[in-house]
C-alpha positions in Angstrom: 112.4 97.3 287.6 113.3 100.0 289.9 115.9 101.6 287.9 113.3 101.9 285.1 110.9 103.5 287.1 113.3 105.9 288.5 114.4 106.8 285.0 111.0 107.2 284.2 110.4 109.6 287.0 112.9 112.0 285.8 111.3 111.7 282.0 107.9 112.6 283.0 108.8 116.1 285.0 107.3 117.7 282.2 103.5 117.7 281.4 102.8 116.3 277.7 101.6 119.2 276.5 105.2 120.8 276.8 106.9 117.5 275.2 104.5 116.5 272.6 106.1 117.8 269.6 109.4 116.5 270.6 107.8 113.0 271.0 106.0 113.2 267.6 109.6 114.3 266.0 111.4 111.5 267.7 108.6 109.0 266.4 108.7 110.3 262.9 112.7 109.6 262.9 112.4 105.9 264.0 113.3 103.5 261.4 113.0 99.7 261.1 116.0 97.7 261.7 114.9 94.3 261.3 114.6 93.2 264.8 111.9 93.6 267.3 113.2 94.7 270.9 109.7 94.2 272.5 110.6 93.7 275.8 113.0 96.7 276.6 109.9 98.8 275.0 107.2 97.1 277.1 109.7 97.6 280.4 109.9 101.4 279.6 106.4 102.0 278.7 105.0 100.0 282.0 107.6 102.0 284.2 106.7 105.5 282.4 102.7 104.7 283.0 103.4 103.6 286.6 104.4 107.5 287.4 101.1 108.6 286.1 97.6 108.7 287.3 95.7 105.5 288.7 94.0 103.4 285.7 96.9 104.4 283.0 97.2 101.9 279.9 100.1 100.7 277.8 99.3 99.5 274.5 101.6 97.0 272.6 101.4 97.4 269.0 103.9 95.1 267.1 104.0 93.1 263.5 106.8 90.6 264.8 108.1 88.1 267.4 110.0 89.5 270.2 113.8 88.4 269.1 116.4 90.6 270.9 117.1 91.7 274.5 115.0 91.1 277.4 112.0 89.2 276.5 113.4 87.5 273.6 111.0 84.7 272.4 113.1 83.6 269.8 115.4 80.7 271.1 114.2 78.0 272.8 116.8 78.0 275.8 116.0 81.8 276.4 112.0 81.1 276.7 112.2 80.2 280.7 114.0 83.4 281.5 111.8 85.7 279.2 108.5 84.0 280.7 109.8 85.3 284.0 110.4 88.6 282.8 107.0 88.9 281.4 105.5 87.8 284.6 107.6 90.5 286.4 106.4 93.1 284.3 102.4 91.8 284.6 102.8 91.7 288.4 104.5 95.3 288.4 101.6 96.6 286.1 98.9 94.9 288.3 100.2 96.7 291.5 100.2 100.1 289.7 96.7 99.3 288.2 97.9 99.6 284.4 96.3 98.0 281.8 98.0 96.3 279.0 96.7 95.6 275.6 98.0 94.0 272.6 97.6 95.0 268.8 99.1 92.3 266.5 99.2 92.1 262.7 97.2 89.0 261.4 99.6 86.6 259.6 102.4 87.6 261.7 104.2 85.4 264.2 104.4 87.0 267.7 103.5 84.3 270.3 100.5 86.1 270.8 99.8 83.4 273.9 102.4 85.1 275.8 101.7 88.8 275.2 98.0 87.5 275.8 98.6 86.7 279.1 99.9 90.1 279.5 96.5 91.4 278.7 94.4 88.8 280.5 96.7 89.4 283.7 96.1 93.3 283.4 92.8 93.1 282.3 93.6 94.4 278.7 92.4 93.4 275.3 94.1 91.4 272.7 93.3 92.2 269.0 94.4 90.9 265.8 94.1 93.4 262.6 94.6 93.8 259.3 97.3 96.5 258.6 94.7 99.0 257.0 92.6 98.9 259.9 95.0 99.3 262.5 94.2 103.0 263.6 90.6 102.1 263.9 91.4 99.2 266.2 93.9 101.3 268.0 91.3 104.0 268.8 88.7 101.5 270.0 91.1 100.4 272.8 91.6 103.9 273.9 88.0 104.3 273.7 87.2 101.7 276.4 87.1 104.1 279.4 88.3 102.8 282.8 85.6 103.4 285.2 87.3 101.8 288.5 90.6 101.1 289.8 92.0 98.6 292.5 89.0 96.2 291.9 89.0 93.0 293.8 86.4 90.1 292.9 84.9 87.9 295.3 82.3 85.6 294.8 81.0 83.0 297.0 78.9 80.1 295.9 76.7 77.5 297.7 78.6 74.9 299.6 77.5 72.4 297.5 78.8 74.2 294.5 82.5 74.5 293.8 84.8 76.6 291.2 86.6 74.9 288.5 89.4 76.0 286.0 90.6 78.5 288.4 93.9 79.3 289.9 93.7 77.4 293.3 95.5 80.6 295.1 92.4 82.3 294.4 90.2 79.6 296.1 89.3 78.8 299.6 86.3 77.4 301.5 86.9 73.9 299.5 86.5 75.8 296.6 83.4 77.7 297.0 84.7 81.1 297.5 86.6 83.1 294.7 88.7 86.0 295.1 90.4 87.5 291.8 92.4 90.5 291.6 90.8 92.7 288.6 92.7 96.0 288.8 91.5 98.4 286.3 87.6 97.9 285.2 86.3 99.3 281.9 82.6 99.5 281.3 83.0 96.3 279.1 84.7 94.3 281.7 83.2 91.0 282.3 84.4 87.9 284.4 83.8 84.5 283.1 83.8 81.7 285.6 82.9 78.0 285.9 81.4 76.2 288.8 79.9 72.8 289.2 77.5 70.9 291.5 78.6 68.0 293.7 75.2 66.3 293.3 74.4 67.2 289.7 77.9 66.7 288.0 77.3 69.0 285.3 79.4 72.3 284.4 77.4 75.4 284.6 78.9 78.5 283.0 78.3 82.1 284.4 79.2 85.6 283.3 79.3 88.5 285.9 79.4 92.1 284.5 81.5 94.7 286.6 
């Protein structure tokens, strides 16, 4: 990850207004080659975003399964190593307040549960679209304005209540105190949590807008 960031810093010396046409020309020359090298592309994008301002965003737009290079999800014997790779990228993105959103094509296999966890961990979105609607959905994600960075959530319940379905590392005081890292928050950010009463023994679903 460190080497990717160092490389990105050298690439980001010029402002976008000076390099936009070069980027467009490079993009137009891209050709589909049968494989999906999603992991290296994600790594490079997150590294580039980390050199920008707080609240940067990376959007993964893919029509296939990551099946070559870092983060390949094609072979069973590589899944554990790939899982660790995506966890490392997710942790880095959270530390640098980078949102990762995912757009996938309906009907195509891409193991959205793995990519979806990236979005969940970094407060991004997961969208499945028809190919002819992709521009609209892409624009919609970009319009989800970030209103706060470095957000940490803390919710304290009455001692007679306890959170459930939460990572135990985020809980303390016998499960009545929840501390969760949010990172970037948009105007539409909402946190869903569950808790139950020791006396009544029923689940209550709560929603907390940020």
